[in-house]
A tleap script that builds the chain and sets N, CA, C and O, in Angstrom:
source leaprc.protein.ff14SB
mol = sequence {
  NMET GLU GLY SER THR LEU ALA VAL ASP GLY
  VAL ALA SER ASN PRO SER ALA ALA ILE LEU
  THR ALA PRO VAL SER ASP ALA SER ALA TRP
  ARG ALA ALA ASP PHE ILE ALA ASP ARG SER
  TRP ILE VAL ALA LEU THR GLU ALA ALA VAL
  ALA GLU VAL ASP ALA ALA LEU ARG HIE ALA
  GLN ARG GLN GLY LYS THR ALA GLN LYS LEU
  ARG ALA THR ALA PHE CARG
}
set mol.1.N position { -5.596 -0.831 -5.696 }
set mol.1.CA position { -4.170 -0.667 -5.555 }
set mol.1.C position { -3.570 -0.420 -6.927 }
set mol.1.O position { -3.268 -1.351 -7.673 }
set mol.2.N position { -3.413 0.786 -7.224 }
set mol.2.CA position { -2.903 1.176 -8.529 }
set mol.2.C position { -1.479 0.660 -8.728 }
set mol.2.O position { -0.654 0.749 -7.818 }
set mol.3.N position { -1.188 0.123 -9.906 }
set mol.3.CA position { 0.158 -0.331 -10.240 }
set mol.3.C position { 0.509 -1.713 -9.730 }
set mol.3.O position { 1.661 -2.132 -9.847 }
set mol.4.N position { -0.445 -2.431 -9.169 }
set mol.4.CA position { -0.151 -3.783 -8.706 }
set mol.4.C position { -1.312 -4.693 -9.070 }
set mol.4.O position { -2.417 -4.246 -9.378 }
set mol.5.N position { -1.026 -5.959 -9.025 }
set mol.5.CA position { -2.075 -6.940 -9.271 }
set mol.5.C position { -2.171 -7.837 -8.054 }
set mol.5.O position { -1.199 -7.989 -7.315 }
set mol.6.N position { -3.321 -8.425 -7.841 }
set mol.6.CA position { -3.492 -9.302 -6.703 }
set mol.6.C position { -3.035 -10.705 -7.042 }
set mol.6.O position { -3.321 -11.221 -8.123 }
set mol.7.N position { -2.332 -11.308 -6.123 }
set mol.7.CA position { -1.906 -12.689 -6.264 }
set mol.7.C position { -3.066 -13.592 -5.871 }
set mol.7.O position { -4.104 -13.115 -5.412 }
set mol.8.N position { -2.889 -14.881 -6.051 }
set mol.8.CA position { -3.944 -15.845 -5.749 }
set mol.8.C position { -4.383 -15.754 -4.294 }
set mol.8.O position { -5.569 -15.906 -4.001 }
set mol.9.N position { -3.453 -15.510 -3.381 }
set mol.9.CA position { -3.796 -15.470 -1.961 }
set mol.9.C position { -4.384 -14.138 -1.513 }
set mol.9.O position { -4.644 -13.955 -0.324 }
set mol.10.N position { -4.599 -13.202 -2.438 }
set mol.10.CA position { -5.220 -11.930 -2.102 }
set mol.10.C position { -4.258 -10.847 -1.693 }
set mol.10.O position { -4.680 -9.738 -1.365 }
set mol.11.N position { -2.958 -11.146 -1.704 }
set mol.11.CA position { -1.945 -10.150 -1.363 }
set mol.11.C position { -1.418 -9.552 -2.652 }
set mol.11.O position { -1.201 -10.272 -3.627 }
set mol.12.N position { -1.209 -8.247 -2.667 }
set mol.12.CA position { -0.737 -7.574 -3.869 }
set mol.12.C position { 0.620 -8.121 -4.295 }
set mol.12.O position { 1.446 -8.473 -3.453 }
set mol.13.N position { 0.848 -8.190 -5.609 }
set mol.13.CA position { 2.127 -8.665 -6.120 }
set mol.13.C position { 3.232 -7.672 -5.823 }
set mol.13.O position { 4.407 -8.038 -5.833 }
set mol.14.N position { 2.886 -6.436 -5.562 }
set mol.14.CA position { 3.837 -5.418 -5.153 }
set mol.14.C position { 3.661 -5.245 -3.652 }
set mol.14.O position { 2.740 -4.553 -3.218 }
set mol.15.N position { 4.542 -5.872 -2.834 }
set mol.15.CA position { 4.325 -5.873 -1.384 }
set mol.15.C position { 4.222 -4.486 -0.779 }
set mol.15.O position { 3.509 -4.309 0.209 }
set mol.16.N position { 4.903 -3.500 -1.332 }
set mol.16.CA position { 4.825 -2.165 -0.749 }
set mol.16.C position { 3.466 -1.533 -0.978 }
set mol.16.O position { 3.129 -0.548 -0.322 }
set mol.17.N position { 2.676 -2.079 -1.897 }
set mol.17.CA position { 1.345 -1.550 -2.173 }
set mol.17.C position { 0.261 -2.358 -1.470 }
set mol.17.O position { -0.918 -2.011 -1.548 }
set mol.18.N position { 0.650 -3.438 -0.780 }
set mol.18.CA position { -0.334 -4.327 -0.151 }
set mol.18.C position { -0.952 -3.683 1.079 }
set mol.18.O position { -0.248 -3.146 1.934 }
set mol.19.N position { -2.238 -3.742 1.155 }
set mol.19.CA position { -2.962 -3.313 2.349 }
set mol.19.C position { -3.782 -4.515 2.790 }
set mol.19.O position { -4.748 -4.898 2.130 }
set mol.20.N position { -3.390 -5.100 3.901 }
set mol.20.CA position { -4.094 -6.269 4.398 }
set mol.20.C position { -5.387 -5.824 5.068 }
set mol.20.O position { -5.406 -4.843 5.812 }
set mol.21.N position { -6.433 -6.530 4.807 }
set mol.21.CA position { -7.733 -6.176 5.372 }
set mol.21.C position { -8.241 -7.220 6.359 }
set mol.21.O position { -9.325 -7.063 6.920 }
set mol.22.N position { -7.484 -8.267 6.574 }
set mol.22.CA position { -7.860 -9.312 7.521 }
set mol.22.C position { -6.650 -9.628 8.397 }
set mol.22.O position { -5.513 -9.462 7.957 }
set mol.23.N position { -6.876 -10.076 9.617 }
set mol.23.CA position { -5.746 -10.431 10.492 }
set mol.23.C position { -4.891 -11.533 9.877 }
set mol.23.O position { -5.406 -12.435 9.216 }
set mol.24.N position { -3.604 -11.452 10.095 }
set mol.24.CA position { -2.689 -12.507 9.655 }
set mol.24.C position { -2.786 -13.626 10.684 }
set mol.24.O position { -2.603 -13.390 11.878 }
set mol.25.N position { -3.074 -14.841 10.227 }
set mol.25.CA position { -3.281 -15.930 11.174 }
set mol.25.C position { -2.402 -17.142 10.898 }
set mol.25.O position { -2.522 -18.160 11.580 }
set mol.26.N position { -1.514 -17.046 9.900 }
set mol.26.CA position { -0.638 -18.178 9.618 }
set mol.26.C position { 0.674 -18.024 10.393 }
set mol.26.O position { 0.782 -17.160 11.263 }
set mol.27.N position { 1.663 -18.856 10.081 }
set mol.27.CA position { 2.926 -18.876 10.822 }
set mol.27.C position { 3.719 -17.573 10.702 }
set mol.27.O position { 4.634 -17.338 11.491 }
set mol.28.N position { 3.385 -16.729 9.734 }
set mol.28.CA position { 4.110 -15.462 9.596 }
set mol.28.C position { 3.647 -14.418 10.610 }
set mol.28.O position { 4.258 -13.356 10.720 }
set mol.29.N position { 2.604 -14.697 11.332 }
set mol.29.CA position { 2.097 -13.764 12.346 }
set mol.29.C position { 2.888 -13.961 13.635 }
set mol.29.O position { 2.635 -14.901 14.388 }
set mol.30.N position { 3.827 -13.088 13.879 }
set mol.30.CA position { 4.635 -13.160 15.096 }
set mol.30.C position { 3.918 -12.436 16.220 }
set mol.30.O position { 3.353 -11.359 16.028 }
set mol.31.N position { 3.951 -13.041 17.385 }
set mol.31.CA position { 3.344 -12.440 18.565 }
set mol.31.C position { 4.387 -12.387 19.672 }
set mol.31.O position { 5.258 -13.253 19.752 }
set mol.32.N position { 4.301 -11.378 20.519 }
set mol.32.CA position { 5.271 -11.213 21.608 }
set mol.32.C position { 5.370 -12.477 22.454 }
set mol.32.O position { 6.461 -12.860 22.877 }
set mol.33.N position { 4.245 -13.119 22.699 }
set mol.33.CA position { 4.249 -14.324 23.533 }
set mol.33.C position { 5.115 -15.434 22.940 }
set mol.33.O position { 5.625 -16.285 23.669 }
set mol.34.N position { 5.281 -15.422 21.617 }
set mol.34.CA position { 6.099 -16.437 20.965 }
set mol.34.C position { 7.581 -16.259 21.266 }
set mol.34.O position { 8.360 -17.195 21.085 }
set mol.35.N position { 7.988 -15.069 21.725 }
set mol.35.CA position { 9.407 -14.766 21.882 }
set mol.35.C position { 9.835 -14.474 23.310 }
set mol.35.O position { 11.022 -14.275 23.569 }
set mol.36.N position { 8.903 -14.446 24.229 }
set mol.36.CA position { 9.239 -14.096 25.609 }
set mol.36.C position { 10.293 -15.036 26.186 }
set mol.36.O position { 11.258 -14.572 26.792 }
set mol.37.N position { 10.133 -16.324 26.016 }
set mol.37.CA position { 11.073 -17.290 26.573 }
set mol.37.C position { 12.207 -17.642 25.617 }
set mol.37.O position { 13.229 -18.173 26.052 }
set mol.38.N position { 12.052 -17.362 24.342 }
set mol.38.CA position { 13.064 -17.718 23.345 }
set mol.38.C position { 13.956 -16.523 23.058 }
set mol.38.O position { 13.521 -15.570 22.411 }
set mol.39.N position { 15.173 -16.556 23.519 }
set mol.39.CA position { 16.114 -15.464 23.307 }
set mol.39.C position { 17.123 -15.804 22.200 }
set mol.39.O position { 18.073 -15.050 21.990 }
set mol.40.N position { 16.933 -16.915 21.494 }
set mol.40.CA position { 17.911 -17.379 20.501 }
set mol.40.C position { 18.042 -16.454 19.304 }
set mol.40.O position { 19.050 -16.509 18.599 }
set mol.41.N position { 17.068 -15.619 19.060 }
set mol.41.CA position { 17.088 -14.726 17.909 }
set mol.41.C position { 17.793 -13.408 18.198 }
set mol.41.O position { 18.013 -12.605 17.291 }
set mol.42.N position { 18.147 -13.183 19.461 }
set mol.42.CA position { 18.808 -11.934 19.847 }
set mol.42.C position { 20.310 -12.053 19.614 }
set mol.42.O position { 20.937 -13.032 20.018 }
set mol.43.N position { 20.872 -11.057 18.966 }
set mol.43.CA position { 22.304 -11.013 18.702 }
set mol.43.C position { 22.889 -9.858 19.505 }
set mol.43.O position { 22.498 -8.706 19.318 }
set mol.44.N position { 23.816 -10.162 20.390 }
set mol.44.CA position { 24.465 -9.125 21.189 }
set mol.44.C position { 25.639 -8.565 20.389 }
set mol.44.O position { 26.484 -9.315 19.899 }
set mol.45.N position { 25.682 -7.251 20.263 }
set mol.45.CA position { 26.770 -6.602 19.541 }
set mol.45.C position { 27.873 -6.205 20.510 }
set mol.45.O position { 27.614 -5.782 21.637 }
set mol.46.N position { 29.092 -6.349 20.053 }
set mol.46.CA position { 30.222 -5.900 20.863 }
set mol.46.C position { 30.272 -4.376 20.836 }
set mol.46.O position { 29.641 -3.738 19.993 }
set mol.47.N position { 31.031 -3.804 21.768 }
set mol.47.CA position { 31.199 -2.351 21.763 }
set mol.47.C position { 31.801 -1.889 20.444 }
set mol.47.O position { 31.433 -0.833 19.927 }
set mol.48.N position { 32.722 -2.672 19.898 }
set mol.48.CA position { 33.352 -2.313 18.622 }
set mol.48.C position { 32.335 -2.312 17.484 }
set mol.48.O position { 32.375 -1.441 16.615 }
set mol.49.N position { 31.428 -3.281 17.486 }
set mol.49.CA position { 30.408 -3.347 16.439 }
set mol.49.C position { 29.447 -2.171 16.545 }
set mol.49.O position { 29.061 -1.591 15.530 }
set mol.50.N position { 29.059 -1.816 17.767 }
set mol.50.CA position { 28.171 -0.661 17.969 }
set mol.50.C position { 28.870 0.609 17.505 }
set mol.50.O position { 28.247 1.456 16.865 }
set mol.51.N position { 30.156 0.753 17.817 }
set mol.51.CA position { 30.916 1.927 17.385 }
set mol.51.C position { 30.984 1.998 15.865 }
set mol.51.O position { 30.911 3.083 15.289 }
set mol.52.N position { 31.123 0.847 15.214 }
set mol.52.CA position { 31.164 0.817 13.758 }
set mol.52.C position { 29.829 1.243 13.148 }
set mol.52.O position { 29.800 1.985 12.166 }
set mol.53.N position { 28.731 0.776 13.730 }
set mol.53.CA position { 27.405 1.168 13.253 }
set mol.53.C position { 27.205 2.671 13.461 }
set mol.53.O position { 26.697 3.361 12.577 }
set mol.54.N position { 27.604 3.169 14.620 }
set mol.54.CA position { 27.489 4.608 14.893 }
set mol.54.C position { 28.301 5.426 13.894 }
set mol.54.O position { 27.826 6.448 13.399 }
set mol.55.N position { 29.517 4.983 13.596 }
set mol.55.CA position { 30.358 5.696 12.633 }
set mol.55.C position { 29.723 5.670 11.246 }
set mol.55.O position { 29.766 6.667 10.526 }
set mol.56.N position { 29.142 4.551 10.872 }
set mol.56.CA position { 28.477 4.449 9.566 }
set mol.56.C position { 27.272 5.386 9.506 }
set mol.56.O position { 27.028 6.024 8.482 }
set mol.57.N position { 26.525 5.467 10.599 }
set mol.57.CA position { 25.376 6.366 10.658 }
set mol.57.C position { 25.817 7.819 10.505 }
set mol.57.O position { 25.219 8.578 9.741 }
set mol.58.N position { 26.856 8.200 11.229 }
set mol.58.CA position { 27.356 9.580 11.119 }
set mol.58.C position { 27.831 9.870 9.696 }
set mol.58.O position { 27.583 10.954 9.169 }
set mol.59.N position { 28.506 8.914 9.077 }
set mol.59.CA position { 28.970 9.060 7.691 }
set mol.59.C position { 27.784 9.287 6.752 }
set mol.59.O position { 27.812 10.179 5.904 }
set mol.60.N position { 26.758 8.481 6.913 }
set mol.60.CA position { 25.563 8.602 6.064 }
set mol.60.C position { 24.881 9.948 6.285 }
set mol.60.O position { 24.441 10.590 5.332 }
set mol.61.N position { 24.795 10.372 7.545 }
set mol.61.CA position { 24.162 11.657 7.843 }
set mol.61.C position { 24.936 12.811 7.215 }
set mol.61.O position { 24.332 13.751 6.697 }
set mol.62.N position { 26.269 12.749 7.254 }
set mol.62.CA position { 27.078 13.805 6.637 }
set mol.62.C position { 26.842 13.884 5.135 }
set mol.62.O position { 26.931 14.961 4.545 }
set mol.63.N position { 26.544 12.748 4.517 }
set mol.63.CA position { 26.284 12.714 3.079 }
set mol.63.C position { 24.830 13.038 2.754 }
set mol.63.O position { 24.464 13.113 1.581 }
set mol.64.N position { 24.003 13.231 3.767 }
set mol.64.CA position { 22.595 13.528 3.547 }
set mol.64.C position { 21.798 12.332 3.059 }
set mol.64.O position { 20.761 12.496 2.417 }
set mol.65.N position { 22.273 11.130 3.359 }
set mol.65.CA position { 21.606 9.904 2.895 }
set mol.65.C position { 20.531 9.459 3.882 }
set mol.65.O position { 20.715 9.530 5.097 }
set mol.66.N position { 19.422 9.006 3.346 }
set mol.66.CA position { 18.394 8.370 4.170 }
set mol.66.C position { 18.644 6.861 4.144 }
set mol.66.O position { 19.412 6.370 3.316 }
set mol.67.N position { 18.007 6.143 5.033 }
set mol.67.CA position { 18.173 4.691 5.080 }
set mol.67.C position { 17.814 4.052 3.740 }
set mol.67.O position { 18.443 3.080 3.322 }
set mol.68.N position { 16.807 4.600 3.074 }
set mol.68.CA position { 16.354 4.040 1.795 }
set mol.68.C position { 17.391 4.244 0.689 }
set mol.68.O position { 17.394 3.505 -0.296 }
set mol.69.N position { 18.255 5.221 0.837 }
set mol.69.CA position { 19.238 5.533 -0.204 }
set mol.69.C position { 20.623 4.949 0.086 }
set mol.69.O position { 21.510 5.032 -0.763 }
set mol.70.N position { 20.823 4.371 1.251 }
set mol.70.CA position { 22.130 3.832 1.610 }
set mol.70.C position { 22.443 2.569 0.819 }
set mol.70.O position { 21.576 1.722 0.606 }
set mol.71.N position { 23.669 2.460 0.398 }
set mol.71.CA position { 24.170 1.264 -0.279 }
set mol.71.C position { 25.522 0.918 0.313 }
set mol.71.O position { 26.224 1.806 0.796 }
set mol.72.N position { 25.897 -0.324 0.290 }
set mol.72.CA position { 27.178 -0.777 0.843 }
set mol.72.C position { 28.354 -0.051 0.193 }
set mol.72.O position { 29.376 0.182 0.838 }
set mol.73.N position { 28.212 0.298 -1.058 }
set mol.73.CA position { 29.316 0.952 -1.762 }
set mol.73.C position { 29.660 2.316 -1.156 }
set mol.73.O position { 30.767 2.809 -1.373 }
set mol.74.N position { 28.762 2.931 -0.417 }
set mol.74.CA position { 29.028 4.220 0.220 }
set mol.74.C position { 30.034 4.105 1.342 }
set mol.74.O position { 30.563 5.117 1.803 }
set mol.75.N position { 30.312 2.887 1.794 }
set mol.75.CA position { 31.193 2.686 2.929 }
set mol.75.C position { 32.509 2.019 2.549 }
set mol.75.O position { 33.288 1.648 3.427 }
set mol.76.N position { 32.763 1.865 1.289 }
set mol.76.CA position { 34.006 1.200 0.862 }
set mol.76.C position { 35.075 2.204 0.582 }
set mol.76.O position { 36.189 1.834 0.212 }
savepdb mol mol.pdb
quit
């Protein structure tokens, strides 16, 4: 992994360069079965909130911005 070093746990210090070679088996491994009955993490958006997100998306598209290039200051 060019440009990164490995941490003690074997994961690259630069997360975008990390390539895991073994299954994740600790608490960070989310599985669908863990969430089937638990709906507490779902946030329902109002129609107004969805409209605001849609308007922000259209604004970003008109500016030729990708998600990686978007900043909050573009919407002020």
